[in-house]
C-alpha positions as CSV (number, residue, x, y, z in Angstrom):
1,X,90.2,78.8,97.4
2,X,86.8,79.2,95.7
3,X,85.4,82.6,94.9
4,X,82.1,81.8,96.7
5,X,83.2,81.7,100.3
6,X,86.7,83.1,100.6
7,X,86.2,84.5,104.1
8,X,85.0,81.2,105.5
9,X,88.0,79.3,103.9
10,X,90.5,81.9,105.3
11,X,88.8,81.8,108.7
12,X,89.2,78.0,108.7
13,X,92.9,78.4,107.8
14,X,93.3,80.9,110.7
15,X,90.8,79.2,113.0
16,X,92.9,79.7,116.2
17,X,93.2,83.4,115.6
18,X,90.9,85.9,117.3
19,X,89.8,89.0,115.5
20,X,88.0,92.0,116.6
21,X,84.2,91.9,116.3
22,X,84.4,95.6,115.2
23,X,85.9,94.5,111.8
24,X,83.5,94.3,108.9
25,X,83.6,91.1,106.7
26,X,85.5,93.1,104.0
27,X,88.1,94.3,106.5
28,X,88.5,90.8,108.0
29,X,88.9,89.3,104.5
30,X,91.5,91.9,103.7
31,X,93.4,91.2,106.9
32,X,93.3,87.4,106.4
33,X,94.6,87.8,102.8
34,X,97.5,89.9,104.0
35,X,98.3,87.4,106.8
36,X,98.4,84.6,104.2
37,X,100.5,86.6,101.8
38,X,103.0,87.6,104.5
39,X,102.9,84.2,106.2
40,X,106.8,83.9,106.6
41,X,106.7,87.0,108.8
42,X,104.4,85.3,111.2
43,X,105.4,81.6,111.1
44,X,108.7,79.8,110.6
45,X,107.1,76.5,109.5
46,X,103.9,75.2,107.9
47,X,102.0,74.9,111.2
48,X,98.7,76.8,111.2
49,X,98.9,80.4,112.2
50,X,97.0,81.2,115.3
51,X,97.1,81.6,119.0
52,X,100.3,80.7,120.7
53,X,99.5,79.8,124.3
54,X,101.5,81.8,126.9
55,X,102.3,84.6,124.5
56,X,99.0,86.6,124.4
57,X,99.4,90.3,123.6
58,X,97.0,93.1,123.1
59,X,97.6,95.6,120.3
60,X,96.2,99.1,120.4
61,X,96.2,100.8,117.1
62,X,96.4,104.6,117.2
63,X,94.5,106.0,114.3
64,X,94.8,109.6,115.2
65,X,96.7,111.8,112.8
66,X,100.0,112.9,114.2
67,X,101.1,114.9,111.2
68,X,100.6,118.6,111.2
69,X,97.7,119.8,109.0
70,X,98.5,120.4,105.4
71,X,99.7,124.0,105.0
72,X,97.7,125.9,102.5
73,X,99.4,128.6,100.5
74,X,97.7,131.1,98.3
75,X,98.0,130.5,94.6
76,X,100.7,132.3,92.8
77,X,99.4,135.3,91.0
78,X,99.2,135.1,87.2
79,X,101.2,137.2,85.0
80,X,99.5,140.1,83.2
81,X,99.6,138.2,79.9
82,X,98.0,135.1,81.4
83,X,95.4,137.2,83.2
84,X,94.4,138.9,79.9
85,X,94.1,135.4,78.2
86,X,91.9,134.2,81.1
87,X,89.6,137.2,80.8
88,X,89.2,136.7,77.1
89,X,87.7,133.3,77.5
């Protein structure tokens, strides 16, 4: 793969695949590189990756954060000795 047009070369390799128009070129290139690197997870032989007729699916990615917000704790108070050193500087 040449450095000049990696996106076009990867798109040719995955020409049957359909990608969201919302992806930037950089995001699409990153996705295609990951698909190539993890090819055994998506294909059992050397056939081109792409659309498998009769097995269309839609994926909806949930990007909302489900984790609780980070708990903030007040800093530990300094010892008297450390406070004196801080005040000296």
